[in-house]
N, C-alpha and C positions, 0 to 999 in steps of 0.2 A: 503493499500499499503505500503509495507515493503523498508527502504532505509538501504542499509548497509554502517553502519558507524564504527569510533574506537571511543569506549568511553573512552580514555584515557583521554582526555581533560575535557570530563563530570565528569570523578572522581577527576581530579587535581584541577578543578577549580570550581568545583559545579555545579549541574544541575539547580538551580536555578539563579545562576549569569550568566550564559549562556544563560539560556531562556531569563531573564530581557536583556541581550546584543543584543539578537537576537531582539525582541519586539521593542527597541528603532531604532536598524537599520533600521528595517522594517517601523517606525515612520518616520524616517530621509528619508528615501528612497521616503516616500508617500508625505510629506511636502515640503522636501526642494531638494531632488533630490539625485544622486550618492554621495555617503560619499568619499570626497577627501582632508579628513585629518585624524590625528592620534587620533580623539577621544574617538574610540574605543580600541586604543592600542593592538591589536592582537598579541600575543606574538607565533612564529613556533618553538621555542625552539633550536635555531642556537648558537652553542657556548656552548652549554649544559655539562656540566663535565660529564665525562665518556659517550660520546654519539660515535658511530661508524661511522666514515666516515666525 
């Protein structure tokens, strides 16, 4: 099954680090429930220099 996604974050943060974060998030969800804190610190790129809009 193909899932269309942008690979910019994978290229910027590294595939291994993203995979590790996803695995930790899944473990957290299974053991403790939904993530309601900033432990994983997901950056969206707001206020990036040179961003459009």
